[in-house]
Backbone as XML, in Angstrom:
<?xml version="1.0"?>
<chain id="A" units="angstrom">
  <residue number="1" name="MET">
    <atom name="N" x="95.161" y="111.108" z="108.036"/>
    <atom name="CA" x="95.549" y="110.246" z="107.641"/>
    <atom name="C" x="96.009" y="109.086" z="108.813"/>
  </residue>
  <residue number="2" name="PRO">
    <atom name="N" x="95.340" y="108.090" z="108.730"/>
    <atom name="CA" x="95.225" y="107.426" z="110.449"/>
    <atom name="C" x="96.874" y="107.103" z="109.959"/>
  </residue>
  <residue number="3" name="SER">
    <atom name="N" x="98.136" y="106.479" z="111.114"/>
    <atom name="CA" x="99.497" y="105.913" z="110.818"/>
    <atom name="C" x="99.825" y="105.721" z="112.741"/>
  </residue>
  <residue number="4" name="LEU">
    <atom name="N" x="100.963" y="104.717" z="111.661"/>
    <atom name="CA" x="101.272" y="103.898" z="112.896"/>
    <atom name="C" x="102.726" y="103.834" z="112.749"/>
  </residue>
  <residue number="5" name="THR">
    <atom name="N" x="102.838" y="103.887" z="113.437"/>
    <atom name="CA" x="104.329" y="104.359" z="113.443"/>
    <atom name="C" x="105.489" y="103.000" z="114.430"/>
  </residue>
  <residue number="6" name="GLY">
    <atom name="N" x="105.942" y="101.429" z="113.804"/>
    <atom name="CA" x="106.353" y="100.952" z="115.075"/>
    <atom name="C" x="107.777" y="100.922" z="114.517"/>
  </residue>
  <residue number="7" name="ARG">
    <atom name="N" x="108.729" y="100.223" z="115.073"/>
    <atom name="CA" x="110.186" y="99.666" z="115.394"/>
    <atom name="C" x="110.113" y="98.089" z="116.417"/>
  </residue>
  <residue number="8" name="ARG">
    <atom name="N" x="110.925" y="97.992" z="114.348"/>
    <atom name="CA" x="111.457" y="96.974" z="115.265"/>
    <atom name="C" x="113.077" y="96.754" z="114.900"/>
  </residue>
  <residue number="9" name="LEU">
    <atom name="N" x="113.474" y="95.005" z="115.571"/>
    <atom name="CA" x="114.917" y="94.990" z="115.957"/>
    <atom name="C" x="116.495" y="95.236" z="114.714"/>
  </residue>
  <residue number="10" name="GLN">
    <atom name="N" x="115.417" y="94.882" z="113.743"/>
    <atom name="CA" x="116.917" y="95.627" z="112.427"/>
    <atom name="C" x="116.084" y="97.134" z="111.494"/>
  </residue>
  <residue number="11" name="LYS">
    <atom name="N" x="115.013" y="97.255" z="112.024"/>
    <atom name="CA" x="114.153" y="97.987" z="111.244"/>
    <atom name="C" x="113.274" y="98.810" z="111.311"/>
  </residue>
  <residue number="12" name="HIS">
    <atom name="N" x="112.725" y="99.778" z="110.909"/>
    <atom name="CA" x="111.877" y="101.280" z="111.607"/>
    <atom name="C" x="110.864" y="100.599" z="110.786"/>
  </residue>
  <residue number="13" name="VAL">
    <atom name="N" x="108.967" y="100.473" z="110.855"/>
    <atom name="CA" x="108.949" y="100.277" z="110.056"/>
    <atom name="C" x="106.934" y="101.714" z="109.674"/>
  </residue>
  <residue number="14" name="PHE">
    <atom name="N" x="106.681" y="101.913" z="109.303"/>
    <atom name="CA" x="106.140" y="103.026" z="109.288"/>
    <atom name="C" x="104.881" y="102.608" z="108.600"/>
  </residue>
  <residue number="15" name="LYS">
    <atom name="N" x="103.144" y="102.108" z="109.330"/>
    <atom name="CA" x="101.661" y="101.743" z="108.674"/>
    <atom name="C" x="101.445" y="103.009" z="108.203"/>
  </residue>
  <residue number="16" name="ALA">
    <atom name="N" x="100.501" y="103.338" z="107.054"/>
    <atom name="CA" x="99.454" y="103.542" z="106.867"/>
    <atom name="C" x="98.643" y="102.929" z="107.032"/>
  </residue>
  <residue number="17" name="ASP">
    <atom name="N" x="96.760" y="103.934" z="106.859"/>
    <atom name="CA" x="95.568" y="103.271" z="106.454"/>
    <atom name="C" x="94.955" y="104.167" z="106.020"/>
  </residue>
  <residue number="18" name="LEU">
    <atom name="N" x="94.756" y="104.092" z="104.696"/>
    <atom name="CA" x="95.003" y="104.148" z="103.067"/>
    <atom name="C" x="93.710" y="103.306" z="102.163"/>
  </residue>
  <residue number="19" name="PRO">
    <atom name="N" x="92.211" y="103.594" z="103.039"/>
    <atom name="CA" x="91.325" y="102.855" z="102.638"/>
    <atom name="C" x="90.865" y="103.542" z="101.581"/>
  </residue>
  <residue number="20" name="GLY">
    <atom name="N" x="90.729" y="102.391" z="99.930"/>
    <atom name="CA" x="89.603" y="103.044" z="98.787"/>
    <atom name="C" x="91.209" y="103.656" z="98.162"/>
  </residue>
  <residue number="21" name="VAL">
    <atom name="N" x="92.393" y="104.472" z="98.355"/>
    <atom name="CA" x="93.353" y="104.588" z="97.895"/>
    <atom name="C" x="93.912" y="103.945" z="97.049"/>
  </residue>
  <residue number="22" name="LYS">
    <atom name="N" x="94.680" y="104.306" z="95.350"/>
    <atom name="CA" x="95.629" y="103.328" z="94.698"/>
    <atom name="C" x="96.864" y="103.297" z="94.848"/>
  </residue>
  <residue number="23" name="LYS">
    <atom name="N" x="97.796" y="102.462" z="94.844"/>
    <atom name="CA" x="98.975" y="102.910" z="95.064"/>
    <atom name="C" x="99.627" y="104.223" z="93.425"/>
  </residue>
  <residue number="24" name="GLU">
    <atom name="N" x="99.180" y="104.596" z="92.717"/>
    <atom name="CA" x="99.741" y="105.395" z="91.982"/>
    <atom name="C" x="99.166" y="107.301" z="92.710"/>
  </residue>
  <residue number="25" name="GLU">
    <atom name="N" x="98.136" y="106.506" z="93.205"/>
    <atom name="CA" x="97.659" y="108.027" z="93.908"/>
    <atom name="C" x="98.973" y="108.656" z="95.730"/>
  </residue>
  <residue number="26" name="VAL">
    <atom name="N" x="99.548" y="106.883" z="95.887"/>
    <atom name="CA" x="100.601" y="108.379" z="97.013"/>
    <atom name="C" x="102.279" y="108.515" z="96.468"/>
  </residue>
  <residue number="27" name="LYS">
    <atom name="N" x="102.415" y="109.024" z="97.343"/>
    <atom name="CA" x="103.668" y="109.615" z="96.853"/>
    <atom name="C" x="104.913" y="109.157" z="98.094"/>
  </residue>
  <residue number="28" name="VAL">
    <atom name="N" x="106.249" y="108.543" z="98.177"/>
    <atom name="CA" x="106.388" y="108.226" z="99.122"/>
    <atom name="C" x="108.606" y="108.960" z="99.007"/>
  </residue>
  <residue number="29" name="GLU">
    <atom name="N" x="108.823" y="109.407" z="99.942"/>
    <atom name="CA" x="110.288" y="110.357" z="99.654"/>
    <atom name="C" x="110.901" y="110.665" z="100.980"/>
  </residue>
  <residue number="30" name="VAL">
    <atom name="N" x="112.326" y="110.370" z="100.721"/>
    <atom name="CA" x="112.405" y="110.745" z="101.919"/>
    <atom name="C" x="114.232" y="111.941" z="101.171"/>
  </residue>
  <residue number="31" name="GLU">
    <atom name="N" x="113.150" y="113.100" z="102.394"/>
    <atom name="CA" x="114.111" y="114.820" z="102.020"/>
    <atom name="C" x="114.805" y="114.501" z="102.826"/>
  </residue>
  <residue number="32" name="GLU">
    <atom name="N" x="115.666" y="115.787" z="102.232"/>
    <atom name="CA" x="117.104" y="116.223" z="102.741"/>
    <atom name="C" x="116.344" y="116.689" z="104.419"/>
  </residue>
  <residue number="33" name="GLY">
    <atom name="N" x="118.082" y="115.426" z="105.481"/>
    <atom name="CA" x="117.654" y="115.927" z="106.577"/>
    <atom name="C" x="116.745" y="114.966" z="107.715"/>
  </residue>
  <residue number="34" name="ASN">
    <atom name="N" x="116.827" y="113.233" z="106.370"/>
    <atom name="CA" x="116.225" y="111.778" z="106.694"/>
    <atom name="C" x="114.800" y="112.646" z="107.128"/>
  </residue>
  <residue number="35" name="VAL">
    <atom name="N" x="114.360" y="112.260" z="106.315"/>
    <atom name="CA" x="112.735" y="113.700" z="106.890"/>
    <atom name="C" x="112.251" y="112.525" z="105.578"/>
  </residue>
  <residue number="36" name="LEU">
    <atom name="N" x="111.210" y="111.218" z="105.855"/>
    <atom name="CA" x="110.547" y="110.886" z="105.494"/>
    <atom name="C" x="108.951" y="111.071" z="105.569"/>
  </residue>
  <residue number="37" name="LYS">
    <atom name="N" x="109.053" y="111.112" z="104.104"/>
    <atom name="CA" x="107.505" y="112.082" z="103.661"/>
    <atom name="C" x="106.412" y="111.561" z="102.603"/>
  </residue>
  <residue number="38" name="ILE">
    <atom name="N" x="104.787" y="110.895" z="103.574"/>
    <atom name="CA" x="103.794" y="110.614" z="103.268"/>
    <atom name="C" x="102.968" y="111.079" z="102.065"/>
  </residue>
  <residue number="39" name="SER">
    <atom name="N" x="103.162" y="111.731" z="100.702"/>
    <atom name="CA" x="101.829" y="112.217" z="100.575"/>
    <atom name="C" x="100.897" y="112.201" z="99.134"/>
  </residue>
  <residue number="40" name="GLY">
    <atom name="N" x="99.615" y="112.779" z="98.763"/>
    <atom name="CA" x="99.250" y="111.338" z="98.054"/>
    <atom name="C" x="97.647" y="112.657" z="98.404"/>
  </residue>
  <residue number="41" name="GLU">
    <atom name="N" x="96.946" y="112.480" z="96.540"/>
    <atom name="CA" x="95.512" y="112.721" z="96.397"/>
    <atom name="C" x="94.566" y="111.742" z="96.793"/>
  </residue>
  <residue number="42" name="ARG">
    <atom name="N" x="93.607" y="111.900" z="97.182"/>
    <atom name="CA" x="92.436" y="110.357" z="97.237"/>
    <atom name="C" x="91.742" y="111.275" z="96.393"/>
  </residue>
  <residue number="43" name="SER">
    <atom name="N" x="90.231" y="110.808" z="95.638"/>
    <atom name="CA" x="88.946" y="111.258" z="94.752"/>
    <atom name="C" x="88.543" y="109.517" z="94.104"/>
  </residue>
  <residue number="44" name="ARG">
    <atom name="N" x="87.064" y="110.105" z="94.798"/>
    <atom name="CA" x="86.396" y="108.843" z="94.970"/>
    <atom name="C" x="85.227" y="108.963" z="94.146"/>
  </residue>
  <residue number="45" name="GLU">
    <atom name="N" x="84.476" y="108.582" z="93.520"/>
    <atom name="CA" x="83.633" y="109.345" z="92.621"/>
    <atom name="C" x="81.799" y="108.013" z="93.149"/>
  </residue>
  <residue number="46" name="LYS">
    <atom name="N" x="80.961" y="108.361" z="94.236"/>
    <atom name="CA" x="79.814" y="107.601" z="94.389"/>
    <atom name="C" x="78.983" y="107.808" z="93.101"/>
  </residue>
  <residue number="47" name="GLU">
    <atom name="N" x="77.906" y="107.016" z="92.346"/>
    <atom name="CA" x="76.636" y="106.870" z="91.629"/>
    <atom name="C" x="75.782" y="105.702" z="92.223"/>
  </residue>
  <residue number="48" name="GLU">
    <atom name="N" x="74.498" y="106.173" z="92.079"/>
    <atom name="CA" x="73.732" y="105.538" z="92.517"/>
    <atom name="C" x="72.118" y="105.651" z="91.466"/>
  </residue>
  <residue number="49" name="LYS">
    <atom name="N" x="71.973" y="104.973" z="90.842"/>
    <atom name="CA" x="70.519" y="105.001" z="89.896"/>
    <atom name="C" x="69.608" y="104.379" z="90.404"/>
  </residue>
  <residue number="50" name="ASN">
    <atom name="N" x="68.246" y="104.840" z="90.211"/>
    <atom name="CA" x="67.480" y="104.212" z="90.050"/>
    <atom name="C" x="65.872" y="104.443" z="88.717"/>
  </residue>
  <residue number="51" name="ASP">
    <atom name="N" x="65.387" y="104.325" z="88.789"/>
    <atom name="CA" x="64.598" y="104.351" z="87.835"/>
    <atom name="C" x="63.926" y="106.340" z="87.646"/>
  </residue>
  <residue number="52" name="LYS">
    <atom name="N" x="63.702" y="106.813" z="88.662"/>
    <atom name="CA" x="63.992" y="107.739" z="88.546"/>
    <atom name="C" x="64.745" y="108.958" z="88.544"/>
  </residue>
  <residue number="53" name="TRP">
    <atom name="N" x="65.354" y="108.707" z="89.115"/>
    <atom name="CA" x="67.077" y="109.716" z="89.301"/>
    <atom name="C" x="67.802" y="108.753" z="88.935"/>
  </residue>
  <residue number="54" name="HIS">
    <atom name="N" x="69.301" y="109.786" z="88.800"/>
    <atom name="CA" x="70.594" y="108.780" z="87.976"/>
    <atom name="C" x="71.306" y="110.274" z="89.620"/>
  </residue>
  <residue number="55" name="ARG">
    <atom name="N" x="71.779" y="109.991" z="90.545"/>
    <atom name="CA" x="73.839" y="110.724" z="91.180"/>
    <atom name="C" x="74.615" y="110.354" z="91.056"/>
  </residue>
  <residue number="56" name="VAL">
    <atom name="N" x="75.438" y="111.820" z="90.772"/>
    <atom name="CA" x="77.320" y="111.023" z="91.249"/>
    <atom name="C" x="77.373" y="112.449" z="91.809"/>
  </residue>
  <residue number="57" name="GLU">
    <atom name="N" x="78.624" y="111.835" z="93.019"/>
    <atom name="CA" x="79.346" y="112.478" z="93.493"/>
    <atom name="C" x="80.777" y="112.235" z="93.903"/>
  </residue>
  <residue number="58" name="ARG">
    <atom name="N" x="81.400" y="113.214" z="93.951"/>
    <atom name="CA" x="82.453" y="113.472" z="93.541"/>
    <atom name="C" x="83.096" y="114.236" z="94.912"/>
  </residue>
  <residue number="59" name="SER">
    <atom name="N" x="84.208" y="113.508" z="95.689"/>
    <atom name="CA" x="84.873" y="114.112" z="96.534"/>
    <atom name="C" x="86.727" y="113.995" z="96.000"/>
  </residue>
  <residue number="60" name="SER">
    <atom name="N" x="87.375" y="114.301" z="96.826"/>
    <atom name="CA" x="88.547" y="114.784" z="96.666"/>
    <atom name="C" x="88.810" y="115.441" z="97.925"/>
  </residue>
  <residue number="61" name="GLY">
    <atom name="N" x="90.165" y="114.727" z="98.128"/>
    <atom name="CA" x="90.917" y="115.023" z="99.650"/>
    <atom name="C" x="92.388" y="114.756" z="99.602"/>
  </residue>
  <residue number="62" name="ARG">
    <atom name="N" x="93.885" y="115.664" z="99.647"/>
    <atom name="CA" x="94.572" y="115.766" z="99.749"/>
    <atom name="C" x="95.152" y="115.171" z="101.382"/>
  </residue>
  <residue number="63" name="PHE">
    <atom name="N" x="96.387" y="114.921" z="101.482"/>
    <atom name="CA" x="97.139" y="114.711" z="103.028"/>
    <atom name="C" x="98.446" y="114.242" z="102.665"/>
  </residue>
  <residue number="64" name="LEU">
    <atom name="N" x="99.307" y="114.418" z="104.102"/>
    <atom name="CA" x="100.598" y="114.631" z="103.769"/>
    <atom name="C" x="100.533" y="114.296" z="105.241"/>
  </residue>
  <residue number="65" name="ARG">
    <atom name="N" x="102.103" y="112.718" z="105.323"/>
    <atom name="CA" x="102.248" y="113.569" z="107.034"/>
    <atom name="C" x="104.481" y="113.537" z="106.511"/>
  </residue>
  <residue number="66" name="SER">
    <atom name="N" x="104.345" y="113.377" z="107.473"/>
    <atom name="CA" x="106.087" y="113.585" z="107.801"/>
    <atom name="C" x="107.006" y="113.324" z="108.557"/>
  </residue>
  <residue number="67" name="PHE">
    <atom name="N" x="107.444" y="111.786" z="108.440"/>
    <atom name="CA" x="108.195" y="112.219" z="109.770"/>
    <atom name="C" x="109.809" y="111.807" z="109.518"/>
  </residue>
  <residue number="68" name="ARG">
    <atom name="N" x="110.682" y="112.385" z="110.864"/>
    <atom name="CA" x="111.827" y="112.277" z="111.119"/>
    <atom name="C" x="112.356" y="110.788" z="111.178"/>
  </residue>
  <residue number="69" name="LEU">
    <atom name="N" x="113.932" y="111.148" z="110.725"/>
    <atom name="CA" x="114.093" y="109.924" z="110.792"/>
    <atom name="C" x="115.345" y="109.255" z="111.320"/>
  </residue>
  <residue number="70" name="PRO">
    <atom name="N" x="115.470" y="108.697" z="112.880"/>
    <atom name="CA" x="116.865" y="108.756" z="112.908"/>
    <atom name="C" x="118.050" y="108.607" z="112.787"/>
  </residue>
  <residue number="71" name="GLU">
    <atom name="N" x="119.176" y="109.007" z="113.104"/>
    <atom name="CA" x="120.582" y="109.227" z="112.063"/>
    <atom name="C" x="121.152" y="107.392" z="111.983"/>
  </residue>
  <residue number="72" name="ASN">
    <atom name="N" x="119.675" y="106.870" z="112.317"/>
    <atom name="CA" x="120.801" y="105.411" z="112.126"/>
    <atom name="C" x="119.790" y="104.413" z="110.950"/>
  </residue>
  <residue number="73" name="ALA">
    <atom name="N" x="118.586" y="104.873" z="110.513"/>
    <atom name="CA" x="117.818" y="104.796" z="109.538"/>
    <atom name="C" x="119.448" y="105.142" z="108.470"/>
  </residue>
  <residue number="74" name="LYS">
    <atom name="N" x="118.741" y="103.855" z="106.965"/>
    <atom name="CA" x="119.406" y="103.463" z="105.994"/>
    <atom name="C" x="118.526" y="104.266" z="104.586"/>
  </residue>
  <residue number="75" name="VAL">
    <atom name="N" x="118.668" y="105.130" z="104.811"/>
    <atom name="CA" x="118.076" y="106.246" z="103.263"/>
    <atom name="C" x="118.261" y="105.251" z="101.892"/>
  </residue>
  <residue number="76" name="ASP">
    <atom name="N" x="119.288" y="104.771" z="101.988"/>
    <atom name="CA" x="118.667" y="104.627" z="100.725"/>
    <atom name="C" x="118.607" y="103.333" z="100.005"/>
  </residue>
  <residue number="77" name="GLN">
    <atom name="N" x="118.023" y="102.774" z="101.550"/>
    <atom name="CA" x="117.203" y="101.478" z="101.476"/>
    <atom name="C" x="115.622" y="101.070" z="101.531"/>
  </residue>
  <residue number="78" name="VAL">
    <atom name="N" x="115.486" y="102.626" z="101.433"/>
    <atom name="CA" x="113.376" y="102.413" z="101.905"/>
    <atom name="C" x="112.890" y="101.861" z="101.080"/>
  </residue>
  <residue number="79" name="LYS">
    <atom name="N" x="112.330" y="100.840" z="101.148"/>
    <atom name="CA" x="110.990" y="100.238" z="100.880"/>
    <atom name="C" x="109.667" y="100.451" z="100.995"/>
  </residue>
  <residue number="80" name="ALA">
    <atom name="N" x="108.573" y="101.059" z="100.339"/>
    <atom name="CA" x="107.236" y="100.562" z="100.195"/>
    <atom name="C" x="106.431" y="99.452" z="99.135"/>
  </residue>
  <residue number="81" name="ALA">
    <atom name="N" x="105.497" y="99.510" z="100.197"/>
    <atom name="CA" x="104.450" y="98.721" z="99.814"/>
    <atom name="C" x="102.984" y="99.029" z="99.913"/>
  </residue>
  <residue number="82" name="MET">
    <atom name="N" x="102.430" y="98.515" z="99.795"/>
    <atom name="CA" x="100.413" y="98.837" z="99.644"/>
    <atom name="C" x="99.527" y="97.010" z="99.486"/>
  </residue>
  <residue number="83" name="GLU">
    <atom name="N" x="99.532" y="97.161" z="100.719"/>
    <atom name="CA" x="98.133" y="95.514" z="100.108"/>
    <atom name="C" x="96.961" y="95.634" z="100.896"/>
  </residue>
  <residue number="84" name="ASN">
    <atom name="N" x="95.801" y="95.961" z="100.407"/>
    <atom name="CA" x="94.594" y="95.732" z="100.896"/>
    <atom name="C" x="94.289" y="96.863" z="101.511"/>
  </residue>
  <residue number="85" name="GLY">
    <atom name="N" x="94.534" y="98.367" z="101.081"/>
    <atom name="CA" x="94.477" y="99.847" z="102.048"/>
    <atom name="C" x="95.332" y="100.080" z="102.919"/>
  </residue>
  <residue number="86" name="VAL">
    <atom name="N" x="96.220" y="99.067" z="102.948"/>
    <atom name="CA" x="97.436" y="99.591" z="104.500"/>
    <atom name="C" x="98.725" y="99.394" z="103.416"/>
  </residue>
  <residue number="87" name="LEU">
    <atom name="N" x="99.254" y="100.819" z="103.229"/>
    <atom name="CA" x="100.985" y="101.537" z="103.352"/>
    <atom name="C" x="101.930" y="100.635" z="103.906"/>
  </residue>
  <residue number="88" name="THR">
    <atom name="N" x="102.916" y="99.944" z="103.246"/>
    <atom name="CA" x="104.122" y="99.828" z="104.525"/>
    <atom name="C" x="105.470" y="100.824" z="104.007"/>
  </residue>
  <residue number="89" name="VAL">
    <atom name="N" x="106.120" y="101.019" z="105.138"/>
    <atom name="CA" x="107.137" y="101.540" z="104.715"/>
    <atom name="C" x="108.246" y="100.614" z="105.036"/>
  </residue>
  <residue number="90" name="THR">
    <atom name="N" x="109.639" y="100.721" z="104.710"/>
    <atom name="CA" x="110.342" y="100.083" z="106.055"/>
    <atom name="C" x="111.747" y="100.561" z="105.512"/>
  </residue>
  <residue number="91" name="VAL">
    <atom name="N" x="112.311" y="100.733" z="106.072"/>
    <atom name="CA" x="113.874" y="101.601" z="107.047"/>
    <atom name="C" x="113.463" y="101.252" z="107.033"/>
  </residue>
  <residue number="92" name="PRO">
    <atom name="N" x="115.083" y="99.654" z="106.945"/>
    <atom name="CA" x="115.893" y="99.529" z="107.429"/>
    <atom name="C" x="116.718" y="99.966" z="108.077"/>
  </residue>
  <residue number="93" name="LYS">
    <atom name="N" x="117.500" y="99.737" z="109.560"/>
    <atom name="CA" x="118.567" y="99.925" z="109.954"/>
    <atom name="C" x="120.009" y="99.740" z="110.255"/>
  </residue>
  <residue number="94" name="GLN">
    <atom name="N" x="121.107" y="101.182" z="110.295"/>
    <atom name="CA" x="122.322" y="100.159" z="110.510"/>
    <atom name="C" x="122.731" y="99.772" z="111.304"/>
  </residue>
  <residue number="95" name="GLU">
    <atom name="N" x="123.455" y="98.701" z="111.093"/>
    <atom name="CA" x="123.976" y="97.689" z="113.027"/>
    <atom name="C" x="124.624" y="98.920" z="113.706"/>
  </residue>
  <residue number="96" name="VAL">
    <atom name="N" x="124.390" y="99.240" z="114.938"/>
    <atom name="CA" x="124.800" y="99.338" z="116.237"/>
    <atom name="C" x="126.127" y="99.269" z="115.830"/>
  </residue>
  <residue number="97" name="LYS">
    <atom name="N" x="127.676" y="99.415" z="115.957"/>
    <atom name="CA" x="129.100" y="98.290" z="116.493"/>
    <atom name="C" x="129.256" y="98.687" z="118.208"/>
  </residue>
  <residue number="98" name="LYS">
    <atom name="N" x="129.364" y="97.334" z="118.218"/>
    <atom name="CA" x="129.700" y="97.442" z="119.800"/>
    <atom name="C" x="131.128" y="98.145" z="120.318"/>
  </residue>
  <residue number="99" name="ALA">
    <atom name="N" x="130.899" y="98.705" z="120.883"/>
    <atom name="CA" x="132.207" y="99.205" z="121.779"/>
    <atom name="C" x="132.991" y="98.122" z="122.138"/>
  </residue>
  <residue number="100" name="GLU">
    <atom name="N" x="134.221" y="98.210" z="121.311"/>
    <atom name="CA" x="135.350" y="97.200" z="122.121"/>
    <atom name="C" x="136.359" y="98.417" z="123.181"/>
  </residue>
  <residue number="101" name="ALA">
    <atom name="N" x="136.724" y="97.418" z="124.603"/>
    <atom name="CA" x="136.906" y="97.868" z="125.168"/>
    <atom name="C" x="138.997" y="97.244" z="125.076"/>
  </residue>
  <residue number="102" name="LYS">
    <atom name="N" x="139.281" y="98.411" z="125.339"/>
    <atom name="CA" x="140.815" y="98.135" z="125.241"/>
    <atom name="C" x="141.412" y="98.248" z="126.393"/>
  </residue>
  <residue number="103" name="ALA">
    <atom name="N" x="142.231" y="97.243" z="127.034"/>
    <atom name="CA" x="142.656" y="97.251" z="127.730"/>
    <atom name="C" x="143.855" y="98.677" z="127.655"/>
  </residue>
  <residue number="104" name="ILE">
    <atom name="N" x="144.590" y="98.788" z="128.482"/>
    <atom name="CA" x="144.915" y="99.540" z="129.039"/>
    <atom name="C" x="146.347" y="99.425" z="130.273"/>
  </residue>
  <residue number="105" name="GLU">
    <atom name="N" x="147.769" y="99.149" z="129.699"/>
    <atom name="CA" x="149.009" y="98.945" z="130.836"/>
    <atom name="C" x="148.760" y="99.248" z="131.622"/>
  </residue>
  <residue number="106" name="ILE">
    <atom name="N" x="148.997" y="99.378" z="133.150"/>
    <atom name="CA" x="149.718" y="100.552" z="133.682"/>
    <atom name="C" x="150.185" y="100.656" z="133.904"/>
  </residue>
  <residue number="107" name="SER">
    <atom name="N" x="151.615" y="101.224" z="134.209"/>
    <atom name="CA" x="152.968" y="101.341" z="134.364"/>
    <atom name="C" x="152.908" y="102.009" z="135.919"/>
  </residue>
  <residue number="108" name="GLY">
    <atom name="N" x="154.273" y="101.658" z="135.832"/>
    <atom name="CA" x="154.949" y="102.370" z="137.742"/>
    <atom name="C" x="154.671" y="101.400" z="138.853"/>
  </residue>
</chain>
């Protein structure tokens, strides 16, 4: 399963090219330990006919890909979409709080 991992400012984006795979054949999960798991099974049937013969070929295969998500991932807000054979999984990031400086008075 070819895949591409990208990062953007407010979210992590994972893309996987899955030509010919239906969304019903793909499972996207976040497991304990912030592990994003993309798995599925693809099956294809190719049929050819002419006046003298008829041939049907079937092939199938499973795929699995896991990614460890960073600590700033909002795992409860993961979204997935499948369009034109490309699965896109979006994981929002938690906002990084800017450290505030506190002035300390110097005595003496």
